N, C-alpha and C positions, 0 to 999 in steps of 0.2 A: 459436496462442497470441495473446492480446490484446496490443496494443502497449504498454499501460500496464504489464502484468506483465513483459514482456520488459525494459522500461526499469527497473522496480523490481529485477529480478534482476541487471541490469547494475550498478546502483548498489550493491546489497547485495554483489555479488561483489567489487567494488573495495574496499569497506569491509573485507570479510573478508581480502582479499589484503593490504591495508595493515597489518592487525593480525596477519597470519599465523595466521588462525583458520578454523574450519569452521562453517558456519551451518545452521540448521534453519528451515524455513518452517512457521509455525503458522497455520492457517486456522480461521475460524469455521465450525463444523459447521452444515450446513443439512439439506436433505432428502438421503437416501441416494443417490437418482438423480443429483442435482446434484453431490454430492460425488464420485461415481464419475466423472461426465463431467469434472470438474475434474482429478481424478487422472489420467485418460487424456490430457488436454491436457498436463499437466505431464510425464508420461512421454514423450509424443511429442516435446515440446520438448527435454527433457534427453537423450534417446537418439538422435533423428533429425536434429538440427540441429547445425551446427558450433558456433554460439554456445552452445547448450544443453550440449553435451559439454564445452566449455571451462568454463562456469559450474559444472558438476557437480564440478569439481575442488575447489571451495570450499563449494558449497551442496549439502546432502543432497537429492537429487531427489525424494524422496517426502515430501509435505507431511504434517504432523501435524494432524489435525482434532480440535478441542476444542469442547465446548459452552460458549458465552460466558457462560451463567448459572452455570457452575462455575469459570471462570477469570477472575480480576480483570484481568490484563493485556489479555485479549481484550475485556472490557467497556470498558476504558479506550480501546483502539483504536477500538471502535465509536463512543464519544462523540466522539473527535477527528475521525473521518471524517465523522460526522454534522454536526459544526459546520462543517467545511470545505465539505461539500456544500451546506449551506444558508446559509452566511455569507460565503463568499469568492467574489469574481468578478474576472476580469482584463479590464479594459475593452478592447473590440474583439476579444477572443479568446474569452472565456467569459462571455457576457452571460446574463442571465436573472433570474428572480425569486429573491429571498432572503427569509429570515424576518428581519424588522427587528431583533428582540430578539437574535437570534444574530449578525447582522451587526455590531451595535454591540459585542458582546463580542469577536468575532474581531478587529475593527479595534483595540480597546483592547489586546488581547494581542499583536497583530502589532507595534504601536508600541512596547510594552514590550520585545519580543524583538528589535527592530531588524531585522526581516525585510527583505531587499533588495526594493525595489519597494513598500514599505509605503505610499508616497504614492499608489500606484495603487489601493488598496483603496477600494471604494465603500462 
């Protein structure tokens, strides 16, 4: 399982634990072969690792795949991740090209939201 997903599941698990809730993973549907591979990775993580079995107490281990053109929340998540991917950089950690028009928008919204480290935005 990719480290970013393990970290996401950890944060999601603790949020759910704090609220005494159970959560569902909703994924953007892609090609059937890729979705199947992702499902196999999820199953392996949630069934065969200690952390995964712990997380499965709060997170339903089978993701729900939806087509983003039919689900507005998934479309919104796509827009947010696109903006982060092309507009946000952490100096010395995550350098690289950005799209200037998106970078300006991300910087403006980060300052409005008082995101910690906002002065580090390029």
